[in-house]
C-alpha positions in Angstrom: -0.1 0.0 0.0 1.2 3.4 -0.8 -1.2 5.2 1.5 -1.5 3.0 4.7 -4.8 3.1 6.7 -4.6 4.5 10.1 -6.9 3.0 12.8 -8.3 5.3 15.5 -9.8 3.3 18.4 -11.9 5.8 20.4 -12.2 5.5 24.2 -14.6 6.8 26.7 -15.7 10.2 25.6 -14.4 9.9 22.0 -17.1 8.0 19.9 -16.4 10.0 16.7 -13.9 12.2 15.1 -15.0 15.6 13.6 -13.8 16.7 10.3 -13.3 13.2 8.8 -14.9 12.7 5.2 -16.6 9.5 6.2 -17.6 7.5 3.1 -18.4 3.9 4.2 -19.5 1.9 7.1 -18.4 -1.8 7.3 -20.0 -4.4 9.5 -17.6 -7.4 9.8 -17.9 -10.8 11.3 -14.5 -12.1 12.3 -13.2 -15.5 13.6 -13.2 -13.7 17.1 -16.9 -12.6 16.8 -18.2 -9.1 15.9 -16.1 -5.8 16.7 -17.5 -3.3 19.2 -19.4 -1.4 16.2 -19.3 -0.9 12.7 -16.0 0.3 11.3 -16.4 3.8 9.8 -14.0 4.4 6.8 -13.0 7.9 5.9 -10.4 10.3 4.8 -8.5 13.2 6.7 -5.6 15.1 5.4 -5.2 12.7 2.4 -5.0 9.6 4.6 -7.3 6.7 4.8 -8.8 6.1 8.2 -10.8 3.4 10.1 -12.6 4.8 13.1 -13.9 2.2 15.8 -15.3 3.1 19.1 -13.9 0.6 21.6 -17.0 0.5 23.8 -19.6 0.9 20.9 -21.2 4.2 20.1 -23.7 3.7 23.1 -21.0 2.5 25.4 -22.5 -1.0 25.6 -19.3 -3.1 26.6 -17.6 -2.7 30.0 -13.9 -3.0 29.9 -13.7 -6.9 30.3 -16.2 -7.5 27.6 -14.8 -5.3 24.9 -14.3 -7.7 21.9 -10.7 -6.7 21.8 -9.6 -9.6 19.5 -12.4 -9.0 16.9 -11.5 -5.2 17.0 -7.8 -5.7 16.3 -8.5 -8.5 13.7 -11.0 -6.3 11.8 -8.4 -3.5 11.8 -5.8 -5.8 10.2 -8.4 -7.0 7.7 -8.8 -3.4 6.7 -5.0 -3.1 6.2 -4.6 -0.8 9.1 -0.8 -0.4 9.9 -1.0 2.2 12.7 -3.5 2.4 15.6 -3.9 5.6 17.6 -5.8 4.5 20.8 -7.7 6.8 23.3 -7.7 5.8 26.8 -9.2 7.5 29.9 -7.1 6.8 33.0 -6.5 7.6 36.7 -3.3 9.2 37.9 -1.1 7.6 40.5 1.1 10.8 40.6 0.4 14.2 41.7 2.1 15.8 38.9 0.0 14.1 36.4 -3.1 16.2 36.8 -6.7 15.6 35.5 -7.0 16.8 31.9 -3.1 16.1 31.4 -2.3 13.8 28.7 0.3 11.0 29.0 2.0 8.9 26.3 2.8 5.9 28.2 5.8 3.7 27.4 5.2 0.7 29.6 2.5 -1.6 30.8 1.6 -3.8 33.8 -0.8 -6.4 33.2 -3.3 -6.9 36.2 -6.2 -8.3 34.0 -7.4 -11.8 34.7 -10.5 -12.6 32.7 -9.4 -11.7 29.2 -8.2 -13.7 26.3 -4.9 -12.0 25.5 -3.7 -13.8 22.3 -5.0 -14.7 18.7 -3.4 -17.9 18.8 -4.8 -20.2 21.6 -4.0 -23.1 21.9 -0.6 -23.1 19.9 2.6 -21.5 21.3 3.2 -18.0 19.9 5.6 -15.7 21.8 5.9 -12.1 20.4 8.4 -9.7 21.9 6.6 -7.1 24.2 9.5 -5.7 26.2 8.5 -2.3 24.8 4.8 -2.5 24.3 4.2 0.7 22.3 5.6 1.7 19.0 8.4 4.2 19.7 8.1 6.1 16.4 4.3 6.4 16.9 4.9 7.5 20.5 7.2 10.4 19.3 4.6 11.5 16.7 2.0 11.7 19.6 4.5 13.6 21.9 5.2 16.0 19.2 1.6 16.6 18.3 0.7 17.3 22.0 3.4 20.0 21.9 2.1 21.5 18.7 -1.4 21.6 20.2 -0.1 23.2 23.4 -1.6 20.3 25.5 0.0 19.5 28.8 1.8 16.2 28.1 3.9 13.7 30.1 6.4 11.9 27.6 6.4 8.6 29.4 4.6 6.7 32.1 3.8 3.1 33.3 0.2 2.2 32.9 -1.3 -0.6 35.1 -4.3 -2.1 33.4 -6.7 -3.6 36.1 -9.6 -5.8 35.3 -12.5 -3.6 36.5 -15.1 -2.6 36.2 -14.9 -1.3 39.9 -12.2 1.2 40.6 -9.4 0.4 42.8 -9.3 -0.2 46.4 -6.9 2.2 48.4 -4.7 -0.7 49.2 -4.4 -1.6 45.4 -3.8 2.0 44.5 -1.1 2.5 47.0 0.5 -0.9 46.1 0.7 0.3 42.4 2.3 3.5 43.5 5.0 1.6 45.4 5.6 -0.2 42.1 6.5 3.2 40.6 3.6 3.0 38.3 2.0 6.3 37.0 -1.4 5.6 35.6 -4.3 3.1 36.3 -6.7 2.1 33.5 -8.8 -0.8 32.3 -8.5 -0.9 28.5 -5.0 -1.0 27.2 -4.9 -4.7 27.4 -5.1 -7.2 25.7 -5.4 -4.6 23.1 -1.8 -3.7 23.0 -0.7 -7.3 23.0 -3.1 -8.1 20.2 -1.9 -5.2 18.1 1.6 -6.7 18.4 0.6 -10.0 17.2 -1.1 -8.3 14.3 2.1 -6.4 13.6 0.3 -3.1 13.8 2.2 -0.1 15.2 0.2 0.9 18.2 0.4 3.9 20.5 -1.9 5.2 23.3 -2.9 8.7 24.3 -3.8 8.4 28.0 -6.2 11.4 29.1 -6.1 11.7 32.8 -9.6 12.1 34.3 -9.0 11.7 38.1 -6.5 11.2 40.8 -6.9 7.3 41.9 -8.3 6.8 45.3 -4.7 7.0 46.9 -5.5 10.8 46.9 -7.7 12.6 49.3 -11.1 11.8 47.6 -12.8 8.8 46.2 -13.2 8.3 42.4 -16.5 9.2 41.5 -18.1 8.6 38.1 -19.4 12.1 37.9 -15.9 13.4 38.2 -14.6 11.1 35.5 -17.4 12.1 33.1 -16.9 15.8 33.7 -13.2 15.4 32.8 -13.9 13.1 29.9 -15.9 16.0 28.4 -13.2 18.5 29.0 -10.6 16.2 27.6 -12.6 15.1 24.3 -12.0 18.2 22.3 -8.1 18.2 22.8 -8.2 14.4 22.1 -9.8 15.1 18.8 -7.4 18.0 18.0 -4.5 16.0 19.0 -5.5 13.0 16.6 -6.1 15.2 13.7 -2.6 16.9 14.3 -0.9 13.5 14.4 -2.5 11.8 11.5 -0.5 13.8 8.8 2.8 13.1 10.6 2.3 9.2 10.3 4.6 8.0 7.6 2.8 6.6 4.5 5.3 3.7 4.5 6.6 1.8 7.4 10.4 1.0 7.4 10.9 -2.6 8.1 13.6 -1.8 10.9 12.1 1.4 12.3 10.4 -0.6 15.2 9.8 -4.1 16.4 5.9 -4.0 15.5 6.5 -4.6 11.7 8.1 -8.0 11.9 6.9 -9.1 15.4 5.8 -12.5 14.3 8.8 -13.4 12.3 10.2 -15.9 14.8 7.4 -15.9 17.4 5.6 -19.2 16.3 7.1 -22.4 18.1 4.3 -24.7 16.9 4.7 -26.6 13.7 2.1 -25.7 11.1 0.9 -29.4 10.9 0.0 -29.2 14.5 -2.1 -26.2 14.0 -5.8 -27.1 14.9 -7.5 -27.8 11.7 -10.5 -25.5 12.4 -8.1 -22.6 13.3 -5.4 -23.0 10.6 -6.7 -20.6 8.1 -7.3 -17.9 10.8 -3.6 -18.5 12.1 -2.2 -18.3 8.4 -3.9 -14.9 7.9 -1.4 -13.6 10.4 1.6 -15.6 9.3 1.3 -15.7 5.5 3.9 -13.1 4.9 6.5 -15.5 6.2 5.5 -18.5 4.3 
């Protein structure tokens, strides 16, 4: 492709993107079920986009039941090579204030009820030491600066199961681990994007201090800050889109060839009913 598709996964508060010339809606059934909503295809600044609201337009899925695998599979099927993901988060650091943006560079997985690979039951082990695409992170940081948005250029995001917020003991535990953010939706999305060899980056929009701080986390507070963040999020995404390269360099990041040496199971041992699905991700190496 000479003009790679860019995927936008909208989080809480971002269910659409203004200014995009949408020209098609795609409803897709995947081997992992239906995505959260139909995919909206459009164009912005000369680039082809695919927009998908993570929770659905009516926010019908809680964080555990978001169909992450179907969402990422659908993005790959649409030839998406880059995903900009929007996440609402709580802050574990005083300096990361509500309405600030963070471009995290690390993850801690505290989920426990989510399928986190496309490839069960075979053995596939992608590298995930650096869970976010470094070139894409730099584009997001530069775009925040251009938009004059308060941005923190790195941070460790703890992804918890939810849907309840943290206990104080949990919140203070994560702070003792030197984590910076707490959220519910970065995983398994980031792991699946790596298996799909899609460059993936997060814009984490701080909505509250987690309950380690003086006050409890109340949903009214979160919603209020989501609304305040939403316009900046949309402005940031539209600033970042033209900066994304039209061609990915094979050695620019580890996302592009993440599957190259990741499969340990021999093809003849793939389950017959999943062989075609698995080959979809591996075909370029055959």
